[in-house]
C-alpha positions as CSV (number, residue, x, y, z in Angstrom):
1,M,4.1,-20.0,1.6
2,T,2.2,-19.2,4.8
3,R,4.5,-19.6,7.7
4,H,6.0,-16.4,9.1
5,A,9.6,-17.8,9.2
6,D,9.3,-19.0,5.7
7,L,8.1,-15.6,4.4
8,R,10.9,-13.8,6.2
9,T,13.4,-16.2,4.6
10,A,12.0,-15.8,1.1
11,L,11.9,-12.0,1.4
12,T,15.6,-11.8,2.4
13,D,17.2,-14.8,0.5
14,P,18.6,-13.7,-2.9
15,A,17.5,-17.1,-4.3
16,F,14.0,-15.6,-4.4
17,Q,13.5,-12.7,-6.8
18,V,10.7,-10.5,-8.1
19,P,9.3,-12.0,-11.3
20,P,10.7,-10.2,-14.3
21,V,8.5,-7.8,-16.4
22,E,8.8,-6.7,-20.0
23,T,9.4,-3.1,-20.9
24,G,7.8,-0.9,-23.5
25,P,8.1,2.5,-25.2
26,F,8.9,5.5,-23.0
27,G,5.8,6.9,-21.2
28,T,3.8,3.6,-21.3
29,L,2.7,1.5,-18.4
30,A,5.1,-1.3,-19.5
31,W,8.0,1.3,-19.4
32,L,6.9,2.4,-15.9
33,R,6.8,-1.1,-14.5
34,A,10.2,-1.9,-16.0
35,T,11.8,1.3,-14.6
36,V,10.5,1.5,-11.0
37,S,12.4,-0.3,-8.2
38,R,9.4,-2.4,-7.4
39,F,9.9,-4.7,-10.4
40,S,13.6,-4.1,-11.1
41,P,16.0,-7.0,-11.4
42,P,18.8,-7.3,-8.7
43,Q,21.4,-5.5,-10.8
44,R,19.2,-2.4,-11.1
45,H,17.2,-2.5,-8.0
46,A,19.6,-0.7,-5.5
47,D,20.1,2.4,-7.7
48,R,16.4,2.8,-8.4
49,R,15.4,2.2,-4.8
50,A,17.9,4.9,-3.8
51,V,15.9,7.3,-6.0
52,A,12.8,6.6,-4.0
53,V,14.6,6.8,-0.7
54,A,16.1,10.1,-1.6
55,A,12.7,11.5,-2.6
56,L,11.1,10.4,0.6
57,A,14.0,11.6,2.9
58,P,13.0,15.3,3.1
59,L,9.3,14.4,3.8
60,D,8.5,14.7,7.5
61,P,5.9,12.0,8.3
62,D,4.3,14.2,10.9
63,E,3.7,16.9,8.3
64,L,2.2,14.3,6.0
65,R,-0.1,13.2,8.8
66,Q,-1.2,16.9,9.4
67,D,-1.7,17.3,5.6
68,A,-3.9,14.2,5.5
69,A,-5.9,15.3,8.6
70,R,-6.5,18.8,7.2
71,L,-7.7,17.4,3.8
72,T,-9.9,14.9,5.6
73,M,-11.5,17.6,7.8
74,A,-12.2,19.7,4.7
75,V,-14.0,16.8,3.0
76,L,-16.1,16.1,6.1
77,D,-16.9,19.7,6.6
78,R,-18.6,19.9,3.2
79,A,-19.9,16.3,3.1
80,G,-23.2,16.7,4.9
81,D,-24.5,13.8,7.0
82,Q,-22.7,10.9,5.2
83,V,-19.5,10.2,3.3
84,D,-18.1,7.2,1.4
85,V,-14.7,6.7,3.1
86,I,-13.1,4.9,0.2
87,R,-14.2,7.2,-2.7
88,E,-13.9,10.5,-0.9
89,L,-11.1,10.0,1.6
90,A,-9.1,6.8,1.5
91,R,-8.3,7.0,-2.2
92,P,-7.8,10.7,-2.9
93,V,-6.5,12.2,0.3
94,P,-3.3,10.2,0.8
95,L,-2.4,10.5,-2.9
96,R,-3.1,14.3,-2.9
97,A,-1.0,14.9,0.2
98,L,1.9,12.7,-1.0
99,A,1.9,14.1,-4.5
100,D,2.0,17.7,-3.2
101,R,5.0,17.0,-1.0
102,L,6.8,15.2,-3.8
103,G,6.4,18.2,-6.0
104,F,3.8,17.1,-8.5
105,A,1.9,19.9,-10.3
106,D,-1.8,19.7,-9.6
107,P,-1.7,17.0,-6.9
108,A,-5.5,16.3,-7.2
109,A,-5.1,15.5,-10.9
110,A,-2.0,13.5,-10.2
111,G,-4.0,11.4,-7.7
112,T,-6.7,10.8,-10.2
113,A,-4.2,9.6,-12.8
114,V,-2.4,7.4,-10.3
115,A,-5.6,5.5,-9.5
116,V,-5.9,4.6,-13.2
117,V,-2.3,3.4,-13.3
118,A,-2.7,1.4,-10.0
119,A,-5.7,-0.5,-11.4
120,A,-3.5,-1.9,-14.2
121,Y,-0.1,-1.9,-12.4
122,H,0.3,-5.6,-12.0
123,P,1.0,-7.6,-15.1
124,G,-1.8,-9.7,-16.7
125,V,-4.7,-7.1,-16.6
126,D,-7.4,-6.3,-19.2
127,P,-5.8,-4.6,-22.3
128,A,-8.4,-1.9,-22.0
129,L,-7.1,-1.0,-18.6
130,T,-3.6,-1.0,-19.9
131,A,-4.5,1.5,-22.7
132,R,-6.1,3.8,-20.1
133,A,-3.0,3.4,-17.9
134,D,-0.7,4.4,-20.7
135,R,-2.5,7.7,-21.1
136,A,-2.4,8.2,-17.3
137,V,1.3,7.6,-17.2
138,E,1.8,10.2,-19.9
139,A,-0.2,12.6,-17.9
140,L,1.8,11.9,-14.7
141,L,5.0,12.5,-16.5
142,G,3.7,15.9,-17.4
143,L,2.9,16.6,-13.8
144,A,6.0,15.2,-12.2
145,P,8.9,17.5,-11.3
146,E,11.6,17.9,-13.9
147,G,14.3,15.3,-13.8
148,P,15.8,12.2,-15.5
149,P,13.2,9.7,-16.7
150,V,14.2,7.1,-14.1
151,V,13.7,9.6,-11.3
152,R,10.3,10.7,-12.6
153,A,9.3,7.1,-13.0
154,N,10.2,6.2,-9.4
155,L,8.3,9.3,-8.1
156,I,5.2,8.0,-9.9
157,G,6.0,4.5,-8.5
158,L,5.9,5.9,-5.0
159,L,2.4,7.2,-5.6
160,V,1.2,4.0,-7.2
161,Q,2.6,1.9,-4.4
162,A,0.7,4.2,-1.9
163,C,-2.6,4.1,-3.8
164,D,-4.4,0.8,-3.1
165,A,-2.3,-0.2,-0.1
166,T,-3.1,3.0,1.9
167,A,-6.7,3.1,0.8
168,G,-7.1,-0.6,1.9
169,L,-5.5,0.2,5.3
170,I,-7.8,3.1,5.9
171,G,-10.8,1.2,4.8
172,A,-10.0,-1.8,7.0
173,A,-9.4,0.4,10.0
174,A,-12.7,2.2,9.4
175,H,-14.5,-1.1,9.0
176,H,-13.0,-2.8,12.1
177,L,-12.6,0.1,14.5
178,L,-15.2,2.8,14.0
179,P,-18.3,2.5,16.2
180,P,-20.9,1.0,16.3
181,A,-19.4,-2.2,14.7
182,G,-15.8,-2.1,15.9
183,P,-14.2,-3.4,19.0
184,A,-13.8,-1.0,21.9
185,M,-10.6,0.9,21.2
186,P,-8.3,1.0,24.3
187,A,-8.1,4.5,25.6
188,T,-4.4,4.3,25.7
189,A,-3.9,2.8,22.2
190,G,-2.4,5.3,19.8
191,T,-3.5,5.3,16.1
192,I,-0.2,3.8,15.0
193,D,-0.6,0.8,17.2
194,L,-4.2,0.4,16.1
195,L,-3.3,0.5,12.5
196,A,-0.4,-1.9,13.0
197,E,-2.8,-4.5,14.4
198,V,-5.2,-3.9,11.5
199,L,-2.3,-4.4,9.1
200,R,-1.6,-7.7,10.8
201,L,-5.2,-9.0,10.9
202,D,-6.6,-7.6,7.7
203,P,-3.7,-6.5,5.5
204,P,-4.5,-4.5,2.3
205,V,-1.6,-6.4,0.6
206,R,-2.5,-10.0,1.1
207,A,0.4,-11.5,-0.8
208,T,3.4,-10.9,-3.0
209,R,5.1,-13.1,-5.6
210,R,8.6,-14.3,-6.1
211,V,10.4,-16.8,-8.4
212,T,13.4,-18.9,-7.5
213,V,16.6,-18.3,-9.4
214,D,18.4,-21.2,-7.8
215,A,17.3,-24.5,-6.4
216,V,16.4,-23.9,-2.8
217,R,14.7,-25.7,0.1
218,L,12.0,-23.8,2.0
219,G,9.2,-24.8,4.2
220,E,10.2,-28.5,3.9
221,Q,9.8,-28.2,0.2
222,D,12.6,-28.6,-2.5
223,L,12.0,-25.8,-5.0
224,P,13.9,-26.0,-8.4
225,A,15.1,-22.9,-10.1
226,G,12.2,-21.1,-11.8
227,S,9.6,-22.1,-9.3
228,P,6.8,-19.4,-8.8
229,V,6.2,-18.7,-5.1
230,L,3.2,-16.9,-3.6
231,L,4.1,-15.4,-0.2
232,R,0.9,-15.0,2.0
233,F,1.2,-12.0,4.3
234,D,-2.4,-12.6,5.6
235,A,-1.5,-16.1,6.8
236,A,2.0,-15.3,8.1
237,N,0.6,-12.4,10.2
238,R,-1.6,-15.0,12.0
239,D,1.1,-17.6,12.5
240,P,0.9,-18.8,16.1
241,Q,4.6,-19.5,16.0
242,A,5.2,-15.8,15.6
243,F,2.2,-14.2,17.4
244,T,0.6,-15.3,20.7
245,D,-3.2,-15.7,20.4
246,P,-3.0,-14.5,16.8
247,A,-6.7,-14.1,16.2
248,R,-7.1,-11.5,19.0
249,F,-7.0,-7.8,18.3
250,Q,-4.2,-6.6,20.5
251,P,-2.7,-3.1,19.7
252,G,0.9,-2.8,20.7
253,R,1.4,-6.5,20.9
254,P,4.9,-8.0,21.1
255,G,5.8,-10.3,18.3
256,A,8.2,-11.5,15.7
257,G,7.6,-8.5,13.4
258,L,4.9,-7.4,11.0
259,L,5.7,-8.5,7.4
260,T,3.0,-6.6,5.5
261,F,5.5,-3.9,4.4
262,G,8.0,-6.6,3.4
263,T,11.5,-6.8,4.8
264,G,15.0,-7.0,3.6
265,E,16.4,-5.0,0.6
266,R,12.9,-4.8,-1.0
267,G,11.0,-3.8,2.1
268,C,8.7,-0.8,1.5
269,P,10.9,2.4,1.7
270,G,7.8,4.5,2.6
271,D,6.3,2.5,5.4
272,R,6.5,5.4,7.9
273,H,5.1,7.8,5.4
274,A,2.2,5.5,4.5
275,L,1.3,5.0,8.2
276,A,1.5,8.8,8.7
277,L,-1.0,9.4,5.9
278,A,-3.4,6.7,7.1
279,T,-3.1,8.0,10.6
280,G,-4.0,11.5,9.5
281,V,-7.2,10.3,7.9
282,F,-8.2,7.8,10.6
283,D,-7.6,10.2,13.5
284,V,-10.3,12.5,12.0
285,L,-12.6,9.6,11.2
286,R,-12.5,8.2,14.8
287,E,-13.2,11.6,16.2
288,R,-16.1,12.6,13.8
289,C,-17.6,9.5,12.2
290,Q,-19.6,6.4,12.9
291,R,-19.7,3.4,10.6
292,H,-22.9,2.1,9.1
293,P,-23.5,-1.5,10.1
294,T,-23.6,-2.9,6.6
295,P,-21.6,-5.7,5.0
296,V,-18.4,-4.6,3.3
297,R,-17.5,-5.9,-0.1
298,H,-14.0,-5.8,-1.6
299,E,-12.6,-5.2,-5.1
300,P,-11.7,-8.4,-7.0
301,H,-8.0,-8.7,-6.9
302,P,-5.6,-11.7,-6.4
303,T,-3.3,-10.0,-3.9
304,L,-5.0,-6.7,-2.7
305,R,-7.9,-6.2,-0.3
306,V,-9.6,-2.8,-0.7
307,P,-13.3,-2.2,0.1
308,T,-15.4,-1.1,-2.8
309,H,-17.1,1.5,-0.6
310,L,-17.7,2.2,3.1
311,E,-20.4,4.6,4.3
312,V,-20.0,6.5,7.5
313,S,-22.2,9.1,9.3
314,V,-20.5,12.4,10.1
315,R,-21.0,13.8,13.6
């Protein structure tokens, strides 16, 4: 599905559900997937989402932004003339800041383990990645604050959800907006508006999957129960029925609403926190860095878009 209106319907209609996942022994990747709200069936989703919402509630987005900015400045101060935005900033900094505020012991180690879990998080990956992820989940459980298993699992889930998506947003913003390659950034445009437009034009999460549990009609198609559906955020965010002149970069544009964070009962509970973390990193980048005019390659993934690396010069 590619039309904005159809995605909004599919994200809010209970006839479309997240595909089920199988569980596994406690402390494994399969157990984590089956326990987090992201993959939970309808009868368990609300309670597990409430765990994530409660964990995020005390976190001030502005403090997260300041944490990310401080960590970014520290990296640049010791980086010399050049830095790889993805490896040294976009991946570790948001995870370290968020893990610290969520109460994980050794936030840097937690961030390293989360990256291993994130690489194998979606079902159907290489078994070798799954074995590494099992060990990383065990390590994260040891670093997580004390609490019931379902709470600890959903704290880890928050970090995993932030991992690639936030790194992809920071990488896309650096690629598109940092000089010398990027468009001129309007002097009045705040970083949040700039990042929102990057999320629309080059979203780090390109798509999400659903399966129909009832027969339903959507987008002039009759879908029987059990139909797999791929919802394309990248296409819906350029739908001319929702956004005027959709190919133009226009921070602060009016529109029908960005769908990259989802919507409805399964919309991202940490969208403000993710934007705050990305803002903290990018504010420092736009002040102190210039991008190298070299092609950007992205990691192979069916639904995510994260640069493999992105070199910048430090001023």
